[in-house]
C-alpha positions as CSV (number, residue, x, y, z in Angstrom):
1,M,3.7,-20.5,0.7
2,G,7.5,-20.2,1.0
3,E,8.1,-17.7,-1.8
4,F,6.0,-15.6,-4.2
5,R,7.8,-14.7,-7.4
6,F,7.2,-11.5,-9.2
7,K,8.8,-10.6,-12.6
8,Q,11.6,-8.5,-11.0
9,F,11.8,-9.6,-7.4
10,T,10.9,-12.5,-5.2
11,V,9.1,-12.3,-1.8
12,R,9.7,-14.6,1.1
13,N,6.3,-15.3,2.4
14,E,6.7,-17.3,5.5
15,A,7.3,-15.3,8.7
16,S,5.0,-12.3,8.0
17,A,1.7,-12.2,9.9
18,M,0.0,-11.1,6.7
19,K,1.0,-12.9,3.5
20,V,1.1,-11.6,-0.1
21,N,-2.5,-10.8,-1.0
22,T,-4.6,-9.3,-3.7
23,D,-5.3,-6.0,-1.8
24,G,-1.6,-5.3,-1.4
25,V,-0.8,-6.1,-5.0
26,L,-3.7,-3.9,-6.1
27,L,-2.5,-0.9,-4.1
28,G,1.1,-1.4,-5.2
29,G,0.0,-1.2,-8.8
30,A,-2.7,1.4,-8.6
31,L,-1.5,4.1,-6.2
32,T,-0.6,7.4,-7.7
33,L,3.2,7.8,-8.0
34,L,5.1,10.8,-9.2
35,P,8.7,11.0,-10.6
36,S,9.4,13.6,-8.0
37,D,8.6,11.3,-5.1
38,R,11.7,10.9,-3.0
39,C,10.7,10.2,0.6
40,L,8.0,7.4,1.0
41,L,6.6,5.4,3.9
42,D,4.9,2.0,3.9
43,V,2.8,1.6,7.1
44,G,2.3,-2.1,8.1
45,T,4.6,-3.4,5.5
46,G,4.1,-7.2,6.1
47,T,6.3,-8.9,3.5
48,G,7.3,-5.6,1.9
49,T,5.5,-6.4,-1.3
50,I,3.9,-3.0,-1.8
51,A,7.1,-1.1,-1.1
52,L,8.9,-3.4,-3.6
53,M,6.3,-2.7,-6.3
54,V,6.5,1.0,-5.6
55,A,10.3,0.9,-5.9
56,Q,10.1,-0.9,-9.3
57,R,7.5,1.6,-10.6
58,L,9.5,4.6,-9.4
59,C,12.7,3.3,-11.0
60,G,10.8,2.8,-14.3
61,M,9.4,6.3,-14.1
62,L,12.9,7.8,-13.5
63,N,14.3,5.6,-16.4
64,I,17.2,4.6,-14.2
65,S,19.6,2.0,-15.8
66,Q,21.7,1.8,-12.6
67,I,20.1,2.1,-9.2
68,K,21.7,4.9,-7.2
69,K,21.7,4.9,-3.5
70,G,19.7,7.7,-2.0
71,I,17.9,8.8,-5.2
72,F,14.7,7.8,-3.4
73,N,14.1,6.3,0.0
74,I,11.2,4.0,1.1
75,Q,10.9,3.5,4.8
76,A,8.7,0.5,5.8
77,I,7.5,-0.1,9.3
78,D,5.5,-2.9,11.0
79,S,4.5,-3.5,14.6
80,D,5.1,-7.2,14.1
81,A,8.9,-8.1,14.5
82,P,8.9,-11.2,12.3
83,S,7.1,-9.3,9.5
84,A,9.6,-6.4,9.7
85,A,12.5,-8.9,9.6
86,E,11.1,-10.7,6.6
87,A,10.5,-7.4,4.8
88,S,14.1,-6.5,5.4
89,L,15.3,-9.8,3.9
90,N,13.0,-9.3,0.8
91,F,14.4,-5.7,0.4
92,N,18.0,-6.9,0.7
93,A,17.4,-9.5,-2.0
94,S,15.9,-7.0,-4.4
95,P,17.5,-4.7,-7.0
96,W,16.5,-1.7,-4.9
97,K,18.2,-2.8,-1.6
98,D,19.9,0.6,-1.1
99,N,16.6,2.4,-1.4
100,L,14.5,0.4,1.0
101,A,14.6,-0.1,4.8
102,A,12.3,-2.0,7.1
103,S,11.9,-1.3,10.8
104,H,10.1,-3.0,13.7
105,C,8.1,-0.1,15.0
106,P,4.4,0.6,15.7
107,L,3.1,3.7,14.0
108,E,2.3,5.3,17.4
109,N,6.0,5.2,18.3
110,Y,7.4,6.2,14.9
111,E,9.0,9.7,14.8
112,P,10.5,10.2,11.4
113,G,11.8,13.7,11.7
114,L,11.0,14.4,8.1
115,A,8.1,15.0,5.7
116,F,6.9,12.3,3.3
117,D,5.9,12.8,-0.4
118,L,3.8,9.6,-0.1
119,I,2.5,7.5,2.7
120,F,0.7,4.2,1.7
121,S,-0.8,1.3,3.5
122,N,-3.0,-1.8,3.3
123,P,-4.1,-1.5,6.9
124,P,-6.1,-4.0,9.1
125,F,-9.7,-3.3,8.6
126,F,-11.9,-5.9,10.4
127,E,-13.5,-4.3,13.4
128,S,-16.4,-6.4,14.6
129,S,-16.2,-9.7,12.6
130,L,-15.0,-13.0,14.1
131,K,-11.3,-12.6,14.9
132,A,-8.6,-15.0,13.7
133,P,-7.3,-17.3,16.5
134,D,-3.6,-16.7,15.8
135,P,-2.7,-13.5,17.7
136,R,-0.2,-12.3,15.0
137,R,-2.6,-12.8,12.2
138,R,-5.4,-11.2,14.3
139,S,-3.1,-8.2,14.8
140,A,-2.5,-7.9,11.0
141,R,-6.2,-8.2,10.1
142,H,-8.0,-6.3,12.8
143,T,-7.9,-2.6,13.7
144,G,-7.0,-3.1,17.4
145,T,-3.3,-2.4,16.7
146,L,-3.6,-0.1,13.7
147,S,-6.5,1.7,12.1
148,Y,-6.8,3.8,9.0
149,R,-7.8,6.7,11.3
150,E,-4.4,6.5,12.9
151,I,-2.7,6.5,9.5
152,L,-4.7,9.6,8.4
153,A,-3.8,11.4,11.6
154,F,-0.1,10.5,11.1
155,A,-0.3,11.7,7.5
156,S,-1.9,15.0,8.5
157,R,1.2,15.7,10.6
158,H,4.0,14.2,8.5
159,L,3.1,14.8,4.8
160,S,5.0,17.4,2.8
161,P,2.9,20.3,1.6
162,S,2.1,18.5,-1.6
163,G,2.4,15.0,-0.2
164,R,-0.3,12.2,-0.5
165,V,-1.6,9.3,1.4
166,S,-3.0,6.2,-0.3
167,L,-5.1,3.5,1.4
168,I,-7.0,0.4,0.3
169,L,-10.0,-0.6,2.4
170,P,-13.4,-2.4,2.0
171,A,-15.7,-0.3,-0.2
172,D,-18.3,0.0,2.5
173,C,-15.7,2.0,4.6
174,G,-15.7,4.8,1.9
175,R,-18.1,7.3,3.4
176,E,-16.5,7.1,6.9
177,L,-13.0,7.2,5.4
178,L,-13.8,10.5,3.6
179,M,-15.3,12.0,6.7
180,N,-12.3,11.2,8.9
181,A,-9.9,12.5,6.3
182,A,-11.9,15.8,5.9
183,A,-11.8,16.3,9.7
184,L,-7.9,16.2,9.4
185,G,-7.7,18.6,6.5
186,L,-7.0,15.9,3.9
187,H,-8.9,16.1,0.6
188,P,-9.6,13.2,-1.8
189,F,-8.0,13.6,-5.2
190,R,-8.6,10.1,-6.5
191,I,-11.1,7.3,-5.7
192,L,-10.7,3.9,-7.4
193,L,-13.5,1.4,-6.7
194,V,-12.6,-2.3,-7.3
195,G,-14.9,-5.2,-7.9
196,T,-14.4,-8.8,-8.6
197,V,-16.7,-9.1,-11.6
198,P,-19.2,-6.7,-13.3
199,G,-22.7,-6.9,-11.9
200,K,-21.6,-7.4,-8.3
201,P,-21.0,-4.7,-5.7
202,F,-17.6,-3.1,-5.4
203,S,-15.5,-4.8,-2.7
204,R,-12.6,-2.5,-2.3
205,I,-11.8,1.2,-2.4
206,I,-8.4,2.8,-3.1
207,A,-8.7,6.3,-1.7
208,E,-5.9,8.9,-2.1
209,F,-5.7,12.2,-0.2
210,S,-3.6,15.3,0.0
211,R,-3.6,18.6,1.8
212,L,-4.4,20.3,-1.5
213,C,-8.1,20.7,-2.4
214,P,-8.9,19.7,-6.0
215,P,-12.1,20.8,-7.7
216,A,-13.4,17.2,-7.5
217,P,-11.7,13.9,-7.0
218,V,-11.1,11.6,-10.0
219,R,-13.5,8.6,-9.7
220,E,-12.5,5.4,-11.4
221,E,-13.9,1.8,-11.5
222,M,-12.1,-1.4,-12.2
223,F,-13.0,-5.1,-12.1
224,I,-10.5,-7.9,-11.6
225,H,-12.4,-10.3,-13.8
226,S,-14.5,-9.9,-16.9
227,S,-18.0,-11.3,-17.3
228,T,-16.5,-14.4,-18.9
229,G,-14.3,-15.1,-15.8
230,D,-11.0,-14.2,-17.4
231,Y,-8.8,-11.4,-15.9
232,S,-10.0,-8.1,-17.2
233,D,-8.0,-5.9,-19.5
234,A,-7.7,-3.2,-16.8
235,Y,-6.3,-5.7,-14.2
236,H,-3.9,-7.1,-16.8
237,T,-2.7,-3.6,-17.7
238,L,-2.3,-2.7,-14.1
239,L,-0.2,-5.7,-13.1
240,K,1.4,-7.0,-16.3
241,D,4.8,-5.6,-15.2
242,F,4.6,-7.5,-11.9
243,L,2.8,-10.8,-12.1
244,I,4.3,-13.8,-13.8
245,I,0.8,-15.0,-14.9
246,F,0.6,-12.1,-17.4
């Protein structure tokens, strides 16, 4: 697929090890975003789709008619050089080119020198399943080069006092994810379980954490399709500002 067109931007979808996918689009539309967010980090950016969705959402929240350089900054990193280069091209072709920057850098080598209001990622999550034969796609899909545990550990060091981290993972990772976050002093404030259709087990979890300890995390559920097979109202509402099909 050469390009993937959204309503306000277009993503080149050729060189990145991980192409535009449902998980990334879900996270871009669903993660908690605040008008006060100014310094953000996308870990394992791939094509840059999630960062672009976040930029669009943040501009809408700020009601900005003319994009101002520096009003917010989204840094995006990827350990795969062609992915980082493609993300940079996508950023430069977007309305928010002055607010987005992509770098070829593994998380373990990234030293930002600042605190983030929001860190987000659609990280590799396959651990023991059959690995893809292509080494770049294998790196993008399997945890050998980047795991959610590393992202949580990084977040525990580099979040601002009220900063958050948002991740999307398979639903069966939920318990271990919460335990790893708790060990690092990160507390869940929102859990969104996503399923394909009512009546089937949830397939994904979007989990959001902060240093602050809420009384109890907000727990939500959403299905991509209704029982009739059409897109659900919740999925439509979440992505109607992004996907051309809506």
